[in-house]
C-alpha positions as CSV (number, residue, x, y, z in Angstrom):
1,M,-9.7,-16.6,10.3
2,K,-10.5,-19.6,8.2
3,N,-13.8,-21.4,8.8
4,P,-13.3,-23.9,11.6
5,N,-13.3,-27.5,10.5
6,W,-16.1,-28.4,12.9
7,L,-18.5,-26.0,11.1
8,K,-17.8,-27.8,7.8
9,L,-18.3,-31.2,9.5
10,I,-21.7,-30.1,10.8
11,F,-22.8,-28.7,7.4
12,F,-21.6,-31.6,5.3
13,G,-22.6,-34.2,7.9
14,S,-26.1,-32.7,8.3
15,P,-27.8,-35.5,6.2
16,F,-26.3,-38.1,8.5
17,I,-27.4,-36.1,11.6
18,V,-30.9,-35.9,10.2
19,L,-30.9,-39.6,9.5
20,G,-29.6,-40.4,13.0
21,V,-32.3,-38.2,14.6
22,T,-34.9,-39.9,12.5
23,M,-33.8,-43.4,13.5
24,A,-33.7,-42.3,17.1
25,F,-37.2,-40.9,16.8
26,I,-38.5,-44.2,15.3
27,M,-36.9,-46.3,17.9
28,L,-37.9,-44.1,20.9
29,S,-41.4,-43.3,19.7
30,P,-44.3,-44.4,21.9
31,P,-45.5,-48.0,21.1
32,T,-49.0,-46.6,20.6
33,M,-47.9,-44.8,17.4
34,T,-48.8,-46.7,14.2
35,V,-46.3,-47.2,11.4
36,S,-48.3,-44.7,9.3
37,D,-48.0,-42.1,12.1
38,K,-44.2,-42.7,12.3
39,I,-43.8,-42.3,8.5
40,N,-45.8,-39.1,8.5
41,A,-43.7,-37.7,11.4
42,V,-40.4,-38.6,9.6
43,L,-41.6,-37.0,6.4
44,A,-42.6,-33.9,8.3
45,L,-39.2,-33.7,9.9
46,L,-37.4,-34.2,6.6
47,A,-39.6,-31.5,5.0
48,F,-38.8,-29.1,7.8
49,C,-35.1,-29.7,7.4
50,A,-35.3,-29.2,3.6
51,L,-37.3,-26.0,4.1
52,I,-34.6,-24.6,6.5
53,I,-31.8,-25.4,4.0
54,A,-33.8,-23.9,1.1
55,L,-34.5,-20.7,3.0
56,F,-30.9,-20.2,4.3
57,Q,-28.8,-21.8,1.6
58,N,-27.3,-18.5,0.5
59,A,-26.4,-17.5,4.1
60,I,-25.0,-21.0,4.8
61,H,-22.9,-20.9,1.6
62,T,-21.6,-17.4,2.4
63,W,-20.9,-18.5,6.0
64,L,-18.8,-21.5,4.8
65,V,-17.4,-20.4,1.5
66,K,-15.7,-17.0,1.4
67,P,-12.4,-15.3,0.6
68,E,-9.9,-14.3,3.2
69,L,-7.3,-11.6,2.4
70,N,-3.8,-11.3,3.9
71,L,-0.8,-9.0,3.3
72,K,2.8,-10.2,2.8
73,Y,6.1,-8.3,2.4
74,N,9.6,-9.5,1.5
75,H,12.4,-7.1,1.9
76,K,14.2,-8.3,-1.2
77,P,13.7,-8.4,-5.0
78,P,11.2,-8.7,-6.7
79,D,9.2,-7.0,-3.9
80,C,11.9,-4.4,-3.8
81,Y,12.8,-3.4,-7.3
82,M,15.4,-0.9,-8.8
83,G,14.5,0.7,-12.1
84,L,14.9,3.8,-14.2
85,L,12.5,6.8,-14.3
86,P,11.1,7.5,-17.8
87,P,12.9,10.2,-20.0
88,S,9.8,12.4,-19.7
89,F,10.3,12.7,-16.0
90,I,14.0,13.7,-16.4
91,E,13.0,16.2,-19.2
92,E,10.5,17.8,-16.8
93,Q,12.9,18.1,-14.0
94,F,15.5,19.7,-16.2
95,R,12.9,22.1,-17.7
96,K,12.2,23.3,-14.1
97,R,16.0,23.7,-13.5
98,Y,16.3,25.8,-16.7
99,E,13.5,28.0,-15.6
100,D,14.8,28.5,-12.1
101,L,18.3,29.3,-13.4
102,R,17.1,31.8,-16.0
103,L,14.9,33.5,-13.4
104,S,17.8,33.7,-11.0
105,I,20.1,35.2,-13.7
106,H,17.5,37.7,-14.7
107,Q,16.9,38.8,-11.1
108,A,20.7,39.1,-10.6
109,G,21.1,41.3,-13.6
110,N,18.3,43.6,-12.4
111,L,19.9,43.8,-9.0
112,I,23.3,44.7,-10.5
113,N,21.8,47.4,-12.6
114,Q,20.0,48.9,-9.7
115,S,22.7,48.7,-7.0
116,S,25.3,51.3,-6.4
117,D,27.2,49.2,-3.7
118,P,30.4,47.8,-5.2
119,Q,30.5,44.9,-2.7
120,T,26.9,43.9,-3.5
121,I,27.5,44.1,-7.2
122,Q,30.6,41.9,-6.9
123,Q,28.7,39.2,-4.8
124,V,25.7,39.2,-7.1
125,S,27.9,39.1,-10.2
126,E,29.7,36.0,-8.8
127,C,26.4,34.3,-8.2
128,K,25.2,35.2,-11.7
129,L,28.3,33.8,-13.3
130,E,27.9,30.5,-11.3
131,D,24.3,30.2,-12.4
132,E,25.3,30.9,-16.0
133,R,27.9,28.1,-15.7
134,K,25.3,25.7,-14.3
135,L,22.9,26.6,-17.2
136,Q,25.6,25.8,-19.8
137,S,26.3,22.5,-18.2
138,L,22.7,21.3,-17.9
139,D,22.4,20.0,-21.5
140,S,25.4,17.7,-21.1
141,E,24.1,16.5,-17.7
142,K,20.7,15.8,-19.1
143,N,22.1,13.6,-21.9
144,Q,24.4,11.7,-19.6
145,Y,22.2,11.2,-16.6
146,Q,19.8,8.4,-15.9
147,C,17.6,8.6,-12.8
148,T,17.4,5.5,-10.6
149,E,14.4,4.8,-8.4
150,Y,13.5,2.0,-6.0
151,Y,10.0,0.5,-5.8
152,F,8.6,-1.3,-2.7
153,R,5.6,-3.6,-3.0
154,L,3.2,-5.6,-0.9
155,R,1.7,-9.0,-1.8
156,V,-2.0,-9.4,-1.3
157,E,-3.0,-13.0,-1.1
158,N,-6.4,-14.8,-1.0
159,V,-6.1,-17.7,1.5
160,G,-9.8,-18.3,1.6
161,N,-11.9,-20.8,-0.4
162,S,-13.6,-18.5,-2.9
163,K,-12.8,-15.6,-5.2
164,A,-12.5,-12.1,-3.7
165,E,-14.2,-9.3,-5.6
166,Q,-13.4,-5.5,-5.7
167,V,-10.2,-5.8,-3.6
168,E,-8.5,-2.7,-2.2
169,V,-5.7,-1.8,0.2
170,F,-6.5,1.3,2.2
171,A,-3.8,3.4,4.0
172,K,-5.8,4.3,7.1
173,S,-3.2,6.4,9.0
174,L,0.5,7.1,9.4
175,E,2.4,7.5,12.7
176,E,5.9,8.9,13.1
177,I,7.8,7.0,15.8
178,E,10.6,8.4,18.0
179,E,12.5,5.6,19.6
180,K,14.1,6.3,23.0
181,D,15.8,4.2,25.7
182,E,12.6,4.3,27.8
183,G,10.4,3.3,24.9
184,E,8.9,4.9,21.8
185,T,6.6,7.8,21.4
186,C,4.2,8.1,18.5
187,R,2.4,11.0,16.8
188,I,-0.1,11.0,14.0
189,V,1.2,12.6,10.8
190,D,-1.6,15.1,10.3
191,K,-0.7,15.9,6.7
192,F,-1.1,12.3,5.6
193,I,-4.7,11.9,4.2
194,P,-6.1,8.4,4.3
195,I,-6.2,7.0,0.8
196,N,-6.0,3.8,-1.3
197,L,-2.7,2.4,-2.6
198,N,-2.2,1.6,-6.2
199,W,-1.9,-1.9,-7.6
200,T,1.4,-2.7,-9.4
201,H,1.7,-1.7,-13.1
202,T,-1.5,0.2,-13.0
203,S,-2.9,3.5,-11.6
204,N,-6.0,1.6,-10.4
205,T,-6.7,1.3,-6.6
206,L,-9.4,-1.4,-7.1
207,Q,-8.6,-4.9,-8.2
208,N,-11.7,-6.5,-9.8
209,S,-11.0,-10.0,-8.5
210,L,-8.5,-12.2,-6.8
211,A,-8.9,-15.9,-7.2
212,Q,-8.5,-18.2,-4.2
213,G,-5.0,-19.4,-3.7
214,T,-3.5,-16.5,-5.7
215,E,-1.8,-13.2,-4.9
216,K,-1.2,-9.9,-6.6
217,M,1.2,-7.0,-5.9
218,C,0.3,-3.6,-4.5
219,E,2.6,-0.6,-4.5
220,I,3.8,0.8,-1.2
221,G,5.9,3.6,-2.6
222,R,9.3,4.6,-4.0
223,F,12.5,6.5,-3.7
224,I,14.2,8.6,-6.4
225,E,17.7,10.0,-6.5
226,P,18.2,13.1,-4.5
227,Y,19.4,15.0,-7.5
228,Y,16.0,14.7,-9.2
229,I,13.8,15.7,-6.2
230,P,11.9,18.8,-7.2
231,S,13.0,22.0,-5.4
232,D,9.5,22.6,-3.9
233,V,9.5,19.1,-2.4
234,R,13.0,19.5,-1.0
235,S,12.0,22.9,0.5
236,F,8.7,21.6,2.0
237,L,10.4,18.5,3.6
238,E,13.5,20.5,4.6
239,L,15.7,17.9,3.1
240,K,19.5,18.2,3.1
241,E,21.4,18.3,-0.2
242,N,21.9,14.6,-0.6
243,E,18.9,13.3,1.2
244,T,16.1,11.5,-0.5
245,A,12.4,11.1,0.4
246,F,9.7,8.4,0.2
247,W,6.7,8.7,-2.2
248,F,3.6,6.7,-1.3
249,S,2.0,5.2,-4.4
250,V,-1.6,6.5,-3.9
251,G,-4.6,7.0,-6.0
252,A,-4.5,10.8,-6.0
253,Q,-1.6,13.1,-5.4
254,D,-2.5,16.7,-4.4
255,G,-0.5,19.8,-4.0
256,L,-0.2,19.5,-0.3
257,L,2.6,16.9,-0.7
258,N,0.9,14.8,1.9
259,Y,2.0,11.6,0.2
260,I,5.7,12.3,0.6
261,I,7.6,11.7,3.8
262,S,11.1,12.7,4.9
263,P,13.7,10.5,6.7
264,G,12.4,9.0,9.9
265,T,10.7,6.0,11.4
266,Y,7.0,5.5,10.6
267,R,4.2,3.0,11.2
268,L,1.6,2.8,8.4
269,H,-1.8,1.4,9.3
270,L,-3.3,-0.6,6.4
271,V,-6.8,-2.2,5.8
272,V,-7.1,-4.8,3.1
273,S,-10.7,-5.6,2.1
274,A,-13.0,-6.8,-0.6
275,A,-16.7,-6.5,-1.4
276,N,-17.3,-10.1,-0.2
277,A,-14.5,-10.4,2.5
278,R,-14.1,-9.2,6.0
279,P,-11.6,-6.3,6.3
280,K,-8.3,-7.0,7.9
281,E,-6.0,-4.5,9.5
282,Q,-2.2,-4.8,9.4
283,K,0.7,-2.5,10.2
284,L,3.8,-1.7,8.2
285,K,7.0,-0.3,9.8
286,I,9.0,2.0,7.6
287,V,12.5,3.2,8.5
288,I,14.0,5.8,6.1
289,K,17.6,6.8,6.7
290,G,17.5,9.4,3.8
291,K,20.6,8.0,2.0
292,F,20.5,6.8,-1.6
293,D,22.8,4.2,-3.1
294,Q,23.0,2.6,-6.6
295,D,23.8,-0.8,-4.9
296,I,20.4,-2.3,-4.2
297,K,21.9,-4.7,-1.6
298,K,23.4,-1.8,0.4
299,M,20.3,0.3,-0.1
300,L,18.1,-2.4,1.4
301,E,20.5,-3.4,4.2
302,E,21.6,0.1,5.4
303,N,19.3,2.9,4.0
304,V,15.8,1.6,4.3
305,M,13.9,-1.0,6.3
306,I,10.3,-2.0,5.7
307,K,8.7,-4.7,7.9
308,L,5.1,-6.1,8.2
309,L,4.2,-6.2,11.9
310,D,2.2,-8.9,13.5
C-alpha cells in the first residue's frame, strides 16, 4: 500500500505542530515563569525535537519514501508475442531426429539379420523403409521449415515514490486445478521447483533498478510448435502427436523437466520483491488447451488463457 496521506501531513507539518505547541506552552505557562525561563524552555523543546529528527531521519525517510512493486498482465500483444526460434534451435532438433532415425534403421537391420520369422522380417523391413524415407526427406523439411513460438510476459511496475533496487520475480509454487460442477480441486505440482523468472531480452533474474513510475517486462514462458518439441519432453509429459507444452522462462533449467507443463489449468504463485521494497504476492491463472495455431488472435482466444488474479 502507498503511504497514507495523513502520515505525510504529520511529517511535513511537524514544524507547524512544534510551533503550535510552543505557542500554547508560552500562553499556558504559569505567570510565575519569567521571560528568560520561557525562552529557555522553548529552546529546550526545539532542541529535543531537532535531536529526535536527527536520530531517526533515515528511518523516517525510509518510512515515507519507498518503492512499491506491482504486477500487470495484458492478454494481447506486445505482452503476448509471436516470433521465430533461432536457426540453431531448428538445427539441433533436426540433428536429434537424424540420430534417432539412423539408430532405428541400424537396429531394424540387425533384427532382420537375426530373425528367422518371415512375418517379423516383413514388418521390420516396412518400418525400416519408412524410417529411410523420413531420413531422406529431413533435409528438405529443414530448409523449408520455420519454427514459430509464442512468448508471454508480465509487466513489473514501480508505483511507489522512490527507485526500487535488486528487483526479482519469484515463482513460489504451482498448483494444478481441476474444475468441477461442485467447485475446484487443487494439487501442488511437486515437480515444479520454486525459482526466479527471467527478465525480458536477458537471461538475468535480477533487475538492478526500477525507477519510480516506470515498468519493465518479465518473461512468464512460451509455447513452441508441436513438431519441434523434443522426443524426451513429449514422452515425459505424455503429449499427443499435435499437442504443445508450456515452457516457463526460469533462471535455471535442469534435466528433470520441471519447468515444462502439459495441457491443463494451473495457478502460479508469484512474489515480486526488491532489496528496499516489501514483497508482494500475486497469482496467475494459466489455462493451456494444448493446441497450436499460427494465427495469434485464434491462439490467444481459443488455445491459451492467462489471467492475473486479484
